[in-house]
TIKOLDO-649620 format. One line per 10 residues: number of its first residue (from 1); for each residue x, y, z of C-alpha. Coordinates in steps of 0.05 Angstrom, whole numbers, plus 32768, in hexadecimal, padded with zeros to 4 digits. Layout:
BEGIN
NUM	X Y Z; ...
END
This chain:
BEGIN
1	8358 8304 8B09; 8383 833D 8B22; 837D 8359 8B68; 8356 8398 8B56; 8324 836F 8B2E; 831A 8340 8B6A; 830B 837D 8B95; 82D7 8395 8B63; 82B6 8351 8B60; 82B2 834E 8BAD
11	8293 8393 8BB0; 825F 8382 8B7B; 824D 8341 8B9D; 8241 8367 8BDE; 8217 839A 8BBA; 81EE 8363 8B99; 81E2 8342 8BDC; 81C9 8382 8BFC; 819F 8393 8BBF; 817A 8350 8BC7
21	816C 835F 8C11; 8153 83A5 8C03; 8128 838C 8BC9; 8105 835E 8BFA; 80FB 8397 8C2C; 80DC 83C4 8BF7; 80AC 8390 8BDE; 8096 8383 8C26; 8089 83CE 8C2B; 8062 83CD 8BEA
31	8039 8390 8C01; 8027 83B5 8C41; 8015 83F7 8C21; 8002 83E7 8BD8; 8021 842A 8BC8; 8035 843C 8B81; 806D 8467 8B9C; 8089 842C 8BC3; 8081 8400 8B85; 80AD 8434 8B62
41	80E4 8426 8B94; 80DA 83DB 8B90; 80DE 83DA 8B44; 811E 8402 8B47; 813B 83CF 8B77; 812C 8398 8B45; 8157 83C0 8B14; 818D 83C3 8B49; 818F 8378 8B4F; 818D 8368 8B05
51	81BE 839E 8AF2; 81EC 838C 8B2C; 81EE 8345 8B13; 8202 835C 8ACD; 8234 838D 8AE9; 8254 8354 8B11; 825A 832A 8AD2; 8277 8365 8AAB; 82AD 8372 8ADF; 82C2 8328 8ADF
61	82C2 8328 8A92; 82E8 836A 8A8E; 8320 834E 8ABA; 8330 8318 8A86; 8375 8323 8A66; 837C 8339 8A1E; 8379 8304 89E8; 837E 82FF 899D; 8335 8313 8992; 8338 834C 89C5
71	837C 836E 89BF; 8364 83A9 89E9; 8347 837C 8A1F; 82FF 8373 8A35; 82F4 83B3 8A5E; 82BE 83D1 8A32; 828C 839E 8A4C; 8286 83CC 8A89; 8268 8402 8A5C; 8236 83CF 8A41
81	8224 83BE 8A89; 821A 8407 8A9A; 81EF 8411 8A5C; 81C6 83D3 8A6E; 81B9 83EE 8AB4; 81A6 8431 8A97; 8175 8410 8A67; 8155 83E9 8AA0; 814E 842A 8AC8; 812C 844B 8A8C
91	80FA 8411 8A88; 80ED 8414 8AD3; 80E0 845F 8ACF; 80AF 8454 8A95; 808A 841D 8ABB; 8085 8449 8AF9; 8068 8483 8AD1; 8034 8456 8AB1; 801F 8436 8AF3; 801B 8479 8B17
101	7FF1 8498 8AE0; 7FC2 845D 8AE4; 7FBE 8467 8B2F; 7FA3 84AE 8B27; 7F66 8492 8B02; 7F5D 8457 8B31; 7F73 846F 8B76; 7F75 8444 8BB4; 7F84 844C 8BFE; 7FCB 8445 8C1A
111	7FC9 841A 8C59; 8003 8419 8C8B; 8027 8452 8C69; 804F 845F 8CA8; 806C 8419 8CAB; 8079 8417 8C61; 809C 845A 8C65; 80CB 8442 8C9C; 80DF 8405 8C73; 80ED 8431 8C36
121	8116 8461 8C60; 8143 842A 8C7B; 814E 840E 8C35; 815E 8454 8C1B; 8195 845F 8C4E; 81B4 841C 8C3D; 81B2 842C 8BF3; 81D3 8470 8BFE; 820D 8452 8C25; 8218 841A 8BF3
131	8210 8449 8BB7; 8243 847B 8BD1; 8274 8443 8BDE; 826B 8427 8B98; 8274 846B 8B78; 82B4 8476 8BA0; 82D0 8431 8B8D; 82BA 843C 8B45; 82E1 847C 8B40; 831E 845D 8B61
141	831B 841F 8B36; 8305 8446 8AF7; 82CA 8415 8AF1; 828E 842F 8ACA; 8263 83F4 8AE1; 826F 8403 8B2B; 8264 844E 8B20; 8222 8442 8AFD; 820A 8413 8B33; 821F 8443 8B6A
151	81FC 847E 8B49; 81BD 8455 8B42; 81BD 8442 8B8C; 81C8 848B 8BA2; 818E 84A0 8B75; 8165 8469 8B95; 8173 8487 8BD9; 8156 84CB 8BC4; 8119 84A8 8BA8; 8110 8482 8BEA
161	8116 84C2 8C12; 80DF 84E4 8BEA; 80B2 84A7 8BEE; 80BD 84A2 8C39; 80A9 84EB 8C43; 806D 84E2 8C16; 8054 84A4 8C3B; 8059 84C8 8C7E; 8031 8502 8C61; 7FFD 84D1 8C46
171	7FF9 84AF 8C8A; 7FEE 84F1 8CAE; 7FBF 8512 8C7B; 7F9E 84DA 8C54; 7FB1 84FB 8C11; 7FB4 84BB 8BE9; 7FBC 84E1 8BA7; 8002 84F4 8BBE; 8018 84AC 8BB4; 8010 84AF 8B69
181	802D 84F5 8B65; 806C 84DD 8B87; 8070 84A1 8B5A; 806D 84CD 8B1C; 80A0 84FE 8B37; 80D3 84C9 8B48; 80C3 84A2 8B0A; 80DA 84DE 8AE1; 811A 84E3 8B0A; 8128 8499 8B01
191	811B 849E 8AB6; 814D 84D6 8AAC; 8181 84B4 8AD8; 817D 8478 8AAA; 8184 84A5 8A6D; 81C4 84C5 8A88; 81E3 8481 8A97; 81D2 8467 8A51; 81ED 84A7 8A32; 8230 84A0 8A58
201	8235 8457 8A47; 822B 8462 89FC; 825D 849B 89FE; 8292 846D 8A1A; 8282 8435 89E9; 8289 8466 89AF; 82CC 847F 89CB; 82B1 84C3 89DE; 82E8 84F2 89F3; 82F4 84F3 8A3F
211	8300 853C 8A4D; 8314 8530 8A95; 8348 84FB 8A85; 8365 8523 8A4C; 836A 8561 8A78; 838C 853A 8AAF; 83BE 851B 8A7E; 83D0 855E 8A5F; 83DA 857C 8AA3; 840B 8544 8AB7
221	8432 854C 8A76; 8437 8597 8A7C; 844F 8594 8AC5; 8484 855F 8AB6; 8499 8572 8A70; 84E1 8564 8A5C; 8508 858F 8A2B; 850E 8559 89F4; 84C2 8553 89F2; 84BD 8588 89BC
231	8474 857B 89AB; 843C 854A 89B8; 83FE 8545 898D; 83C7 8516 8973; 83B7 8505 89BB; 837F 84D1 89C5; 8365 84B3 8A06; 8337 8477 8A02; 8316 8452 8A3C; 8312 8406 8A3E
241	82ED 83F7 8A7E; 831D 8407 8AB7; 8358 8411 8A87; 836E 844B 8A5C; 838D 8448 8A17; 83B5 8486 8A03; 83D0 8496 89BE; 83FD 84D1 89AE; 8433 84EB 897F; 8470 850A 899F
251	84A4 8534 897A; 84EC 8528 898F; 852F 8542 8975; 853B 8521 8931; 8582 850C 8943; 856F 84E3 8980; 8582 849A 897A; 854B 8466 897A; 8560 8453 89C1; 855E 849C 89D9
261	851A 84A8 89BA; 8500 8469 89DB; 8519 8482 8A1F; 84F2 84C3 8A17; 84B3 849E 8A03; 84BC 846E 8A3D; 84C4 84AA 8A6C; 8480 84C5 8A56; 8460 8481 8A60; 847B 8478 8AA6
271	8469 84BF 8ABA; 8420 84B8 8AA6; 8419 8473 8AC5; 8434 848D 8B07; 840A 84CC 8B08; 83C8 84B0 8AF0; 83CE 8470 8B19; 83A1 8442 8AF1; 83A6 840D 8ABB; 83C5 8430 8A7F
281	83DC 841F 8A39; 8406 8456 8A18; 8416 8455 89CD; 8445 848E 89B9; 845D 8499 8972; 849D 84C2 8970; 84A6 84F6 8939; 84E8 8518 8924; 84EA 8563 892D; 84EC 8592 88F1
291	850E 85D6 88EA; 84CB 85F9 88F6; 84C9 85D8 893B; 8507 8600 8952; 84E1 863F 8968; 84B8 8617 899A; 84EE 85E5 89B0; 8505 85E9 89F9; 8543 85BF 89EE; 8581 85E5 8A04
301	85C5 85E1 89E3; 85AA 85BF 89A5; 85E1 85BB 8971; 85AF 85B2 8939; 8582 85ED 8949; 8571 8616 890C; 8549 864E 892E; 8549 866A 8975; 8510 8659 89A4; 84DA 868D 89A3
311	84A3 8670 89CD; 8491 8636 89FB; 844F 8618 89E7; 8424 8602 8A22; 8401 85C1 8A10; 83B5 85C2 8A10; 837A 859C 89F3; 8378 85CD 89BA; 83BF 85C0 89A2; 83C9 8577 89B9
321	838C 8556 899B; 8396 8569 8951; 83C5 853D 8927; 83F6 8575 8918; 843C 8587 8930; 8440 85C6 8959; 8460 8603 893B; 8457 864E 8945; 842C 864E 8906; 83FD 8616 891E
END
């Protein structure tokens, strides 16, 4: 297991440990208050523990090296983990809505709402700190599993804050109906949080285009473009867990030797690896230039030029994604 993967595993183990402690605290709060709103928070913490366990497994599995059966590695298991967590959140939100609706028809008193509220508040602060840390590490490590877990914990903090406020109001006013109203409100938030996580996970599994990564890649290529790089098209960026797989076609002068063409392709590869700073696999197919490429070619003192340069084409998503060489007519 490489160093970055060991770091991810250590972070997820720590998150799982804290999730178990906070789960215990929330169930103590529920046992004291018998509040449906507190039960909402406790059920969500069960999701934290189960999903965190699966996320830990997915990170360990994703760190395995490529093999004959998995030539692109095992990174996509992280998207499965994120989708699994999102599905559990959806189920938790549904269960909360059903329980809270039942509570409106069969209401009951909420004892020790003040003590239960304090326990929920403490757990919410801890969730927020851990969630923000996980989201930061997930962005830095490009780990979808860590990002999903972190986002869930931050959402849990907002839920806990609202429940804490509601329990204090119930303690001061005796408005027990507010307990079920809070449970329904936060149940809806939890439900849609789960939906967004599932939607993102399925998008990644189906190789949905990552607009942010493509935009960053195009910016790097434009800013560091070399004259022999006449054209680049058929650009594809796929995510495999924490790694990126990039495909592209690059047009080079037709008279370049195989060694010279390889040097230019290698220069693109090294540039992107250095700038993006994450695990990257770059496959570039080199194409020979054609006479119609001359009007957009930046290469100076070209002995084979057929037409003078008329325009420098700025690369963009609109002209780099299609599988077509750039010309003034395209």
